[in-house]
N, CA, C and O atoms as CSV, one atom per row, in Angstrom:
chain,resi,resn,atom,element,x,y,z
A,1,UNK,N,N,173.687,182.202,206.462
A,1,UNK,CA,C,174.580,180.959,206.426
A,1,UNK,C,C,175.419,180.917,207.799
A,1,UNK,O,O,175.858,181.811,208.522
A,2,UNK,N,N,175.453,179.796,207.848
A,2,UNK,CA,C,176.297,179.190,209.128
A,2,UNK,C,C,177.428,178.176,208.890
A,2,UNK,O,O,177.431,177.468,207.883
A,3,UNK,N,N,178.308,178.119,209.749
A,3,UNK,CA,C,179.307,177.296,209.851
A,3,UNK,C,C,179.386,176.608,211.047
A,3,UNK,O,O,179.540,177.037,212.191
A,4,UNK,N,N,179.237,175.290,210.558
A,4,UNK,CA,C,178.875,174.230,211.817
A,4,UNK,C,C,180.465,173.550,211.945
A,4,UNK,O,O,181.096,173.251,210.931
A,5,UNK,N,N,180.936,173.381,213.133
A,5,UNK,CA,C,182.116,172.807,213.650
A,5,UNK,C,C,182.028,171.979,214.705
A,5,UNK,O,O,181.419,172.206,215.750
A,6,UNK,N,N,182.787,170.786,214.358
A,6,UNK,CA,C,182.877,169.903,215.266
A,6,UNK,C,C,184.625,169.740,215.439
A,6,UNK,O,O,185.512,169.771,214.587
A,7,UNK,N,N,184.675,169.552,216.945
A,7,UNK,CA,C,186.171,169.656,217.466
A,7,UNK,C,C,186.479,168.212,217.857
A,7,UNK,O,O,185.654,167.445,218.353
A,8,UNK,N,N,187.665,167.941,217.601
A,8,UNK,CA,C,188.204,166.380,217.865
A,8,UNK,C,C,189.754,166.565,218.751
A,8,UNK,O,O,190.780,166.916,218.168
A,9,UNK,N,N,189.712,166.321,219.950
A,9,UNK,CA,C,190.836,166.127,220.795
A,9,UNK,C,C,190.664,167.282,221.612
A,9,UNK,O,O,189.982,168.295,221.451
A,10,UNK,N,N,191.451,166.901,222.549
A,10,UNK,CA,C,191.614,168.016,223.938
A,10,UNK,C,C,192.753,168.942,223.297
A,10,UNK,O,O,193.571,168.569,222.456
A,11,UNK,N,N,192.664,170.036,223.774
A,11,UNK,CA,C,191.826,170.757,224.729
A,11,UNK,C,C,190.686,171.331,224.517
A,11,UNK,O,O,190.682,172.523,224.209
A,12,UNK,N,N,189.590,170.677,224.623
A,12,UNK,CA,C,188.305,171.014,224.130
A,12,UNK,C,C,187.877,172.666,224.708
A,12,UNK,O,O,187.574,173.577,223.938
A,13,UNK,N,N,187.922,172.772,225.936
A,13,UNK,CA,C,187.606,174.409,226.049
A,13,UNK,C,C,188.594,175.189,225.782
A,13,UNK,O,O,188.341,176.393,225.739
A,14,UNK,N,N,189.840,174.783,225.555
A,14,UNK,CA,C,190.580,176.035,225.188
A,14,UNK,C,C,190.084,176.233,223.550
A,14,UNK,O,O,190.065,177.396,223.147
A,15,UNK,N,N,189.745,175.313,222.740
A,15,UNK,CA,C,189.550,175.231,221.316
A,15,UNK,C,C,188.192,176.386,221.562
A,15,UNK,O,O,188.241,177.534,221.119
A,16,UNK,N,N,187.164,175.908,222.241
A,16,UNK,CA,C,186.127,176.953,222.120
A,16,UNK,C,C,186.294,178.089,222.559
A,16,UNK,O,O,185.474,178.967,222.295
A,17,UNK,N,N,187.468,178.353,223.383
A,17,UNK,CA,C,187.395,179.796,223.921
A,17,UNK,C,C,188.247,180.610,222.535
A,17,UNK,O,O,188.055,181.782,222.211
A,18,UNK,N,N,189.059,179.797,221.960
A,18,UNK,CA,C,189.820,180.490,220.643
A,18,UNK,C,C,188.906,180.465,219.359
A,18,UNK,O,O,189.320,181.030,218.347
A,19,UNK,N,N,187.583,179.785,219.353
A,19,UNK,CA,C,186.714,180.057,218.594
A,19,UNK,C,C,185.810,181.270,218.729
A,19,UNK,O,O,185.386,181.927,217.778
A,20,UNK,N,N,185.563,181.494,219.996
A,20,UNK,CA,C,184.876,182.455,220.525
A,20,UNK,C,C,185.554,183.794,220.269
A,20,UNK,O,O,184.948,184.751,219.785
A,21,UNK,N,N,186.790,183.816,220.602
A,21,UNK,CA,C,187.576,184.825,220.242
A,21,UNK,C,C,187.400,185.692,218.693
A,21,UNK,O,O,187.127,186.842,218.349
A,22,UNK,N,N,187.735,184.384,218.020
A,22,UNK,CA,C,187.148,184.737,216.599
A,22,UNK,C,C,185.892,185.171,216.189
A,22,UNK,O,O,185.857,185.951,215.237
A,23,UNK,N,N,184.743,184.785,216.771
A,23,UNK,CA,C,183.667,185.366,216.832
A,23,UNK,C,C,183.216,186.715,217.559
A,23,UNK,O,O,182.376,187.455,217.047
A,24,UNK,N,N,183.720,186.941,218.571
A,24,UNK,CA,C,183.799,188.156,219.330
A,24,UNK,C,C,184.580,189.429,218.335
A,24,UNK,O,O,184.171,190.589,218.390
A,25,UNK,N,N,185.565,189.080,217.579
A,25,UNK,CA,C,186.209,190.157,216.806
A,25,UNK,C,C,185.453,190.342,215.695
A,25,UNK,O,O,185.749,191.357,215.064
A,26,UNK,N,N,184.464,189.604,215.204
A,26,UNK,CA,C,183.885,190.146,214.182
A,26,UNK,C,C,182.404,190.516,214.539
A,26,UNK,O,O,181.726,189.797,215.274
A,27,UNK,N,N,181.891,191.796,213.922
A,27,UNK,CA,C,180.548,192.205,214.639
A,27,UNK,C,C,179.502,191.357,213.698
A,27,UNK,O,O,178.343,191.279,214.106
A,28,UNK,N,N,179.788,190.833,212.684
A,28,UNK,CA,C,178.713,190.151,211.585
A,28,UNK,C,C,178.465,189.007,212.066
A,28,UNK,O,O,177.638,188.349,211.435
A,29,UNK,N,N,179.033,188.413,213.242
A,29,UNK,CA,C,178.979,186.699,213.384
A,29,UNK,C,C,178.144,186.858,214.775
A,29,UNK,O,O,178.351,187.741,215.608
A,30,UNK,N,N,177.106,185.775,214.871
A,30,UNK,CA,C,176.809,185.403,216.177
A,30,UNK,C,C,177.489,183.971,216.287
A,30,UNK,O,O,177.990,183.326,215.365
A,31,UNK,N,N,177.387,183.613,217.671
A,31,UNK,CA,C,178.092,182.343,218.009
A,31,UNK,C,C,177.075,181.440,218.890
A,31,UNK,O,O,176.074,181.880,219.455
A,32,UNK,N,N,177.491,180.179,218.900
A,32,UNK,CA,C,176.736,179.097,219.903
A,32,UNK,C,C,177.575,178.228,220.149
A,32,UNK,O,O,178.349,177.957,219.231
A,33,UNK,N,N,177.702,177.591,221.280
A,33,UNK,CA,C,178.527,176.352,221.365
A,33,UNK,C,C,178.077,175.477,222.606
A,33,UNK,O,O,177.312,175.883,223.481
A,34,UNK,N,N,178.585,174.374,222.566
A,34,UNK,CA,C,178.106,173.208,223.734
A,34,UNK,C,C,178.106,173.697,225.196
A,34,UNK,O,O,177.244,173.473,226.046
A,35,UNK,N,N,179.530,174.590,225.354
A,35,UNK,CA,C,179.671,175.045,226.633
A,35,UNK,C,C,178.476,176.062,227.119
A,35,UNK,O,O,177.861,176.015,228.184
A,36,UNK,N,N,178.333,176.926,226.120
A,36,UNK,CA,C,177.171,178.043,226.559
A,36,UNK,C,C,176.055,177.483,226.494
A,36,UNK,O,O,175.242,177.937,227.299
A,37,UNK,N,N,175.618,176.499,225.712
A,37,UNK,CA,C,174.375,175.617,225.535
A,37,UNK,C,C,173.810,174.960,227.087
A,37,UNK,O,O,172.650,174.951,227.499
A,38,UNK,N,N,174.855,174.512,227.659
A,38,UNK,CA,C,174.634,173.926,228.510
A,38,UNK,C,C,174.693,174.682,230.210
A,38,UNK,O,O,174.388,174.198,231.300
A,39,UNK,N,N,175.194,175.976,229.852
A,39,UNK,CA,C,175.252,176.875,230.837
A,39,UNK,C,C,173.914,177.049,231.685
A,39,UNK,O,O,172.841,176.685,231.204
A,40,UNK,N,N,173.993,177.575,232.869
A,40,UNK,CA,C,172.421,178.173,233.607
A,40,UNK,C,C,171.898,179.067,232.524
A,40,UNK,O,O,172.485,179.846,231.773
A,41,UNK,N,N,170.616,178.741,232.650
A,41,UNK,CA,C,169.748,179.848,231.680
A,41,UNK,C,C,170.082,181.255,232.001
A,41,UNK,O,O,169.935,182.087,231.105
A,42,UNK,N,N,170.479,181.599,233.071
A,42,UNK,CA,C,170.705,182.848,233.370
A,42,UNK,C,C,171.813,183.616,232.721
A,42,UNK,O,O,171.937,184.839,232.784
A,43,UNK,N,N,172.811,182.578,231.932
A,43,UNK,CA,C,173.712,183.249,231.145
A,43,UNK,C,C,173.023,183.742,229.657
A,43,UNK,O,O,173.808,183.819,228.711
A,44,UNK,N,N,171.764,184.037,229.445
A,44,UNK,CA,C,171.143,184.826,228.423
A,44,UNK,C,C,171.297,185.930,228.767
A,44,UNK,O,O,171.201,186.708,227.818
A,45,UNK,N,N,171.568,186.559,230.030
A,45,UNK,CA,C,171.339,188.142,230.352
A,45,UNK,C,C,172.474,188.783,230.000
A,45,UNK,O,O,173.565,188.213,230.001
A,46,UNK,N,N,172.288,190.175,229.628
A,46,UNK,CA,C,173.335,190.608,228.847
A,46,UNK,C,C,174.547,191.076,229.688
A,46,UNK,O,O,175.524,191.468,229.049
A,47,UNK,N,N,174.609,191.086,230.993
A,47,UNK,CA,C,175.689,191.514,231.848
A,47,UNK,C,C,176.385,190.244,231.944
A,47,UNK,O,O,177.595,190.316,231.729
A,48,UNK,N,N,175.804,188.839,232.278
A,48,UNK,CA,C,176.550,188.034,232.109
A,48,UNK,C,C,177.343,187.551,230.999
A,48,UNK,O,O,178.461,187.049,231.118
A,49,UNK,N,N,176.612,187.754,229.734
A,49,UNK,CA,C,177.228,187.700,228.551
A,49,UNK,C,C,178.494,188.455,228.261
A,49,UNK,O,O,179.477,187.941,227.729
A,50,UNK,N,N,178.407,189.698,228.640
A,50,UNK,CA,C,179.443,190.862,228.474
A,50,UNK,C,C,180.642,190.274,229.299
A,50,UNK,O,O,181.771,190.057,228.859
A,51,UNK,N,N,180.225,190.074,230.475
A,51,UNK,CA,C,181.225,189.534,231.401
A,51,UNK,C,C,182.184,188.502,230.678
A,51,UNK,O,O,183.391,188.591,230.449
A,52,UNK,N,N,181.413,187.643,230.433
A,52,UNK,CA,C,182.111,185.950,229.514
A,52,UNK,C,C,182.795,186.532,228.494
A,52,UNK,O,O,183.930,186.098,228.299
A,53,UNK,N,N,182.344,187.511,227.709
A,53,UNK,CA,C,183.172,187.723,226.399
A,53,UNK,C,C,184.098,188.560,226.563
A,53,UNK,O,O,185.058,188.378,225.814
A,54,UNK,N,N,184.202,189.731,227.525
A,54,UNK,CA,C,185.056,190.868,227.397
A,54,UNK,C,C,186.563,190.323,227.556
A,54,UNK,O,O,187.420,191.144,227.227
A,55,UNK,N,N,186.956,189.262,227.938
A,55,UNK,CA,C,188.201,188.720,228.005
A,55,UNK,C,C,188.552,187.987,226.773
A,55,UNK,O,O,189.658,187.457,226.676
A,56,UNK,N,N,187.694,187.926,225.843
A,56,UNK,CA,C,188.056,187.291,224.602
A,56,UNK,C,C,188.215,188.188,223.373
A,56,UNK,O,O,188.329,187.770,222.220
A,57,UNK,N,N,188.210,189.546,223.776
A,57,UNK,CA,C,188.506,190.271,222.785
A,57,UNK,C,C,187.620,191.681,222.733
A,57,UNK,O,O,186.838,191.797,223.676
A,58,UNK,N,N,187.629,192.445,222.052
A,58,UNK,CA,C,187.157,193.928,221.760
A,58,UNK,C,C,185.482,193.579,221.502
A,58,UNK,O,O,184.953,193.123,220.488
A,59,UNK,N,N,184.872,193.967,222.795
A,59,UNK,CA,C,183.128,193.339,222.466
A,59,UNK,C,C,182.623,194.617,223.222
A,59,UNK,O,O,183.279,195.053,224.168
A,60,UNK,N,N,181.661,195.119,222.881
A,60,UNK,CA,C,180.837,196.180,223.310
A,60,UNK,C,C,179.629,195.657,224.043
A,60,UNK,O,O,179.124,194.622,223.609
A,61,UNK,N,N,179.021,196.331,225.267
A,61,UNK,CA,C,177.857,195.642,225.755
A,61,UNK,C,C,176.570,195.442,224.871
A,61,UNK,O,O,175.657,194.618,224.905
A,62,UNK,N,N,176.819,196.381,224.170
A,62,UNK,CA,C,175.522,196.275,222.851
A,62,UNK,C,C,175.532,195.071,222.077
A,62,UNK,O,O,174.617,194.304,221.778
A,63,UNK,N,N,176.777,195.063,221.808
A,63,UNK,CA,C,176.965,193.559,221.122
A,63,UNK,C,C,176.500,192.442,221.579
A,63,UNK,O,O,175.961,191.602,220.858
A,64,UNK,N,N,176.671,192.320,222.859
A,64,UNK,CA,C,176.275,191.095,223.983
A,64,UNK,C,C,175.090,190.693,223.861
A,64,UNK,O,O,174.691,189.551,224.085
A,65,UNK,N,N,174.145,192.084,223.312
A,65,UNK,CA,C,172.813,191.540,223.695
A,65,UNK,C,C,172.304,190.940,222.212
A,65,UNK,O,O,171.091,190.824,222.033
A,66,UNK,N,N,173.216,190.570,221.183
A,66,UNK,CA,C,172.726,189.943,220.042
A,66,UNK,C,C,173.973,188.886,219.524
A,66,UNK,O,O,174.114,188.588,218.338
A,67,UNK,N,N,174.716,188.451,220.454
A,67,UNK,CA,C,176.004,187.610,219.845
A,67,UNK,C,C,175.792,186.226,220.229
A,67,UNK,O,O,176.726,185.443,220.057
A,68,UNK,N,N,174.791,185.847,220.681
A,68,UNK,CA,C,174.338,184.570,220.828
A,68,UNK,C,C,173.416,184.093,219.794
A,68,UNK,O,O,172.303,184.599,219.653
A,69,UNK,N,N,173.963,182.878,218.877
A,69,UNK,CA,C,172.840,182.442,218.048
A,69,UNK,C,C,171.818,181.522,218.829
A,69,UNK,O,O,172.121,181.301,220.001
A,70,UNK,N,N,170.757,181.005,218.395
A,70,UNK,CA,C,169.951,180.276,218.874
A,70,UNK,C,C,170.422,178.624,218.981
A,70,UNK,O,O,170.938,178.033,218.033
A,71,UNK,N,N,170.153,178.011,220.277
A,71,UNK,CA,C,170.691,176.736,220.431
A,71,UNK,C,C,170.433,175.842,219.285
A,71,UNK,O,O,171.361,175.103,218.958
A,72,UNK,N,N,169.208,175.778,218.546
A,72,UNK,CA,C,169.184,175.052,217.564
A,72,UNK,C,C,169.981,175.224,216.324
A,72,UNK,O,O,169.802,174.506,215.340
A,73,UNK,N,N,170.813,176.125,216.370
A,73,UNK,CA,C,171.955,176.530,215.148
A,73,UNK,C,C,172.773,175.490,215.256
A,73,UNK,O,O,173.066,174.896,214.219
A,74,UNK,N,N,173.237,175.110,216.334
A,74,UNK,CA,C,174.051,173.963,216.654
A,74,UNK,C,C,174.341,172.697,216.095
A,74,UNK,O,O,175.402,172.075,216.042
A,75,UNK,N,N,172.924,172.363,215.588
A,75,UNK,CA,C,172.645,170.910,215.098
A,75,UNK,C,C,173.379,169.999,215.410
A,75,UNK,O,O,173.787,169.222,214.547
A,76,UNK,N,N,173.792,169.848,216.968
A,76,UNK,CA,C,174.570,168.731,217.194
A,76,UNK,C,C,176.071,168.845,217.414
A,76,UNK,O,O,176.793,168.091,218.066
A,77,UNK,N,N,176.425,170.056,216.666
A,77,UNK,CA,C,178.044,170.313,216.634
A,77,UNK,C,C,178.432,171.089,217.788
A,77,UNK,O,O,177.579,171.488,218.581
A,78,UNK,N,N,179.569,171.311,217.925
A,78,UNK,CA,C,180.620,171.425,219.177
A,78,UNK,C,C,180.369,173.331,219.221
A,78,UNK,O,O,180.268,174.034,220.226
A,79,UNK,N,N,180.323,173.793,217.631
A,79,UNK,CA,C,180.459,175.420,217.608
A,79,UNK,C,C,179.724,175.644,216.368
A,79,UNK,O,O,179.660,174.753,215.521
A,80,UNK,N,N,179.047,177.018,216.175
A,80,UNK,CA,C,178.560,177.417,214.982
A,80,UNK,C,C,178.878,179.044,215.089
A,80,UNK,O,O,178.853,179.779,216.076
A,81,UNK,N,N,179.187,179.327,213.697
A,81,UNK,CA,C,179.266,180.444,213.695
A,81,UNK,C,C,177.975,180.991,212.748
A,81,UNK,O,O,177.618,180.324,211.777
A,82,UNK,N,N,177.417,182.046,213.049
A,82,UNK,CA,C,176.163,182.233,212.024
A,82,UNK,C,C,176.205,183.658,211.567
A,82,UNK,O,O,175.891,184.569,212.332
A,83,UNK,N,N,176.578,183.861,210.361
A,83,UNK,CA,C,176.599,185.537,209.681
A,83,UNK,C,C,174.953,186.164,209.598
A,83,UNK,O,O,173.925,185.709,209.096
A,84,UNK,N,N,175.208,187.198,210.211
A,84,UNK,CA,C,173.932,188.228,210.052
A,84,UNK,C,C,173.705,188.660,208.478
A,84,UNK,O,O,172.606,188.971,208.020
A,85,UNK,N,N,174.784,188.630,207.823
A,85,UNK,CA,C,174.600,188.840,206.583
A,85,UNK,C,C,175.445,187.783,205.767
A,85,UNK,O,O,176.394,187.159,206.242
A,86,UNK,N,N,174.928,187.655,204.349
A,86,UNK,CA,C,175.473,186.849,203.616
A,86,UNK,C,C,176.991,186.737,203.253
A,86,UNK,O,O,177.351,187.509,202.365
A,87,UNK,N,N,177.918,185.931,203.770
A,87,UNK,CA,C,179.509,186.285,203.686
A,87,UNK,C,C,180.097,186.264,202.017
A,87,UNK,O,O,179.375,185.653,201.230
A,88,UNK,N,N,181.024,186.730,201.609
A,88,UNK,CA,C,181.556,186.335,200.482
A,88,UNK,C,C,182.547,185.197,200.672
A,88,UNK,O,O,182.892,184.720,201.753
A,89,UNK,N,N,182.961,184.824,199.431
A,89,UNK,CA,C,183.952,183.503,199.469
A,89,UNK,C,C,184.832,183.951,200.094
A,89,UNK,O,O,184.984,183.268,201.107
A,90,UNK,N,N,185.738,185.010,200.024
A,90,UNK,CA,C,186.915,185.665,200.387
A,90,UNK,C,C,186.505,185.750,202.126
A,90,UNK,O,O,187.312,185.246,202.907
A,91,UNK,N,N,185.572,186.227,202.529
A,91,UNK,CA,C,185.511,186.300,203.986
A,91,UNK,C,C,185.236,184.770,204.578
A,91,UNK,O,O,185.465,184.629,205.779
A,92,UNK,N,N,184.752,183.590,203.820
A,92,UNK,CA,C,184.584,182.551,204.244
A,92,UNK,C,C,186.098,181.783,204.170
A,92,UNK,O,O,186.328,180.914,205.011
A,93,UNK,N,N,187.174,182.132,203.106
A,93,UNK,CA,C,188.422,181.583,203.192
A,93,UNK,C,C,189.037,182.135,204.706
A,93,UNK,O,O,189.607,181.424,205.533
A,94,UNK,N,N,188.770,183.539,204.821
A,94,UNK,CA,C,189.512,184.255,205.765
A,94,UNK,C,C,189.179,183.299,207.267
A,94,UNK,O,O,189.993,183.039,208.153
A,95,UNK,N,N,188.012,182.980,207.213
A,95,UNK,CA,C,187.305,182.696,208.610
A,95,UNK,C,C,188.158,181.121,208.588
A,95,UNK,O,O,188.806,180.886,209.608
A,96,UNK,N,N,188.174,180.338,207.775
A,96,UNK,CA,C,188.913,178.957,207.637
A,96,UNK,C,C,190.463,179.298,208.057
A,96,UNK,O,O,191.147,178.546,208.752
A,97,UNK,N,N,190.879,180.479,207.557
A,97,UNK,CA,C,192.542,180.620,208.172
A,97,UNK,C,C,192.620,180.874,209.445
A,97,UNK,O,O,193.493,180.397,210.170
A,98,UNK,N,N,191.355,181.954,209.975
A,98,UNK,CA,C,191.523,182.083,211.441
A,98,UNK,C,C,191.304,180.972,212.315
A,98,UNK,O,O,191.941,180.853,213.362
A,99,UNK,N,N,190.441,180.155,211.942
A,99,UNK,CA,C,190.163,178.943,212.499
A,99,UNK,C,C,191.461,178.029,212.566
A,99,UNK,O,O,191.806,177.554,213.648
A,100,UNK,N,N,192.261,177.757,211.268
A,100,UNK,CA,C,193.421,176.873,211.339
A,100,UNK,C,C,194.282,177.654,212.398
A,100,UNK,O,O,194.677,177.068,213.406
A,101,UNK,N,N,194.548,178.871,212.187
A,101,UNK,CA,C,195.628,179.468,213.080
A,101,UNK,C,C,195.355,179.604,214.734
A,101,UNK,O,O,196.197,179.867,215.592
A,102,UNK,N,N,194.087,179.376,214.898
A,102,UNK,CA,C,193.801,179.322,216.310
A,102,UNK,C,C,193.683,177.822,216.864
A,102,UNK,O,O,193.935,177.610,218.050
A,103,UNK,N,N,193.355,176.930,216.129
A,103,UNK,CA,C,193.174,175.571,216.625
A,103,UNK,C,C,194.827,174.679,216.454
A,103,UNK,O,O,195.329,173.966,217.323
A,104,UNK,N,N,195.402,174.984,215.113
A,104,UNK,CA,C,196.619,174.230,215.104
A,104,UNK,C,C,197.549,174.330,216.654
A,104,UNK,O,O,198.011,173.318,217.181
A,105,UNK,N,N,197.688,175.509,217.151
A,105,UNK,CA,C,198.741,175.756,218.045
A,105,UNK,C,C,198.277,174.680,219.306
A,105,UNK,O,O,199.147,174.408,220.134
A,106,UNK,N,N,197.075,174.139,219.441
A,106,UNK,CA,C,196.257,173.566,220.306
A,106,UNK,C,C,196.438,172.256,220.187
A,106,UNK,O,O,196.417,171.499,221.157
A,107,UNK,N,N,196.670,171.807,218.739
A,107,UNK,CA,C,196.728,170.190,218.579
A,107,UNK,C,C,195.140,169.773,218.427
A,107,UNK,O,O,194.819,168.595,218.590
A,108,UNK,N,N,194.208,170.726,218.126
A,108,UNK,CA,C,192.799,170.424,217.833
A,108,UNK,C,C,192.799,169.950,216.365
A,108,UNK,O,O,193.652,170.479,215.653
A,109,UNK,N,N,191.985,169.045,215.798
A,109,UNK,CA,C,191.346,169.125,214.659
A,109,UNK,C,C,189.908,169.633,214.743
A,109,UNK,O,O,189.254,169.900,215.751
A,110,UNK,N,N,189.525,169.715,213.303
A,110,UNK,CA,C,188.334,169.832,213.319
A,110,UNK,C,C,187.795,169.631,211.885
A,110,UNK,O,O,188.532,169.583,210.900
A,111,UNK,N,N,186.451,169.519,211.847
A,111,UNK,CA,C,185.744,169.678,210.511
A,111,UNK,C,C,184.774,170.730,210.659
A,111,UNK,O,O,184.227,170.969,211.735
A,112,UNK,N,N,184.491,171.534,209.304
A,112,UNK,CA,C,183.559,172.456,209.045
A,112,UNK,C,C,182.644,172.171,208.087
A,112,UNK,O,O,182.917,171.624,207.018
A,113,UNK,N,N,181.462,172.557,208.467
A,113,UNK,CA,C,180.193,172.257,207.300
A,113,UNK,C,C,179.585,173.585,207.230
A,113,UNK,O,O,179.371,174.251,208.243
A,114,UNK,N,N,179.310,173.970,206.071
A,114,UNK,CA,C,178.679,175.324,205.660
A,114,UNK,C,C,177.391,175.142,205.220
A,114,UNK,O,O,177.199,174.479,204.201
A,115,UNK,N,N,176.400,175.673,205.884
A,115,UNK,CA,C,175.004,175.451,205.592
A,115,UNK,C,C,174.009,176.877,205.321
A,115,UNK,O,O,174.087,177.813,206.117
A,116,UNK,N,N,173.235,176.928,204.326
A,116,UNK,CA,C,172.465,178.434,204.012
A,116,UNK,C,C,171.139,178.090,204.861
A,116,UNK,O,O,170.228,178.913,204.943
């Protein structure tokens, strides 16, 4: 299952970083976003990914080898969370609360679409 996010309004980069922090803190989620999508192909190297994410939360080097979802998972959206295992309804509700809590202080609005 995946949660596709479309962001509205600045500050875009800060909003993406806030969503990345949510994903980094959950070992059952992979992510992709437009910032990473348009980065140099070298960014797929585990060393680069580790250095990029280590400032966004507790993340192990091993986790960085599989934290990125496929580019096509974005489906034209700004950000995507991809679950490795099917989430429960409670877990999806908690994700929405965490997104609200992360984006509200930034003044960024969003839409979220869930797909299996």
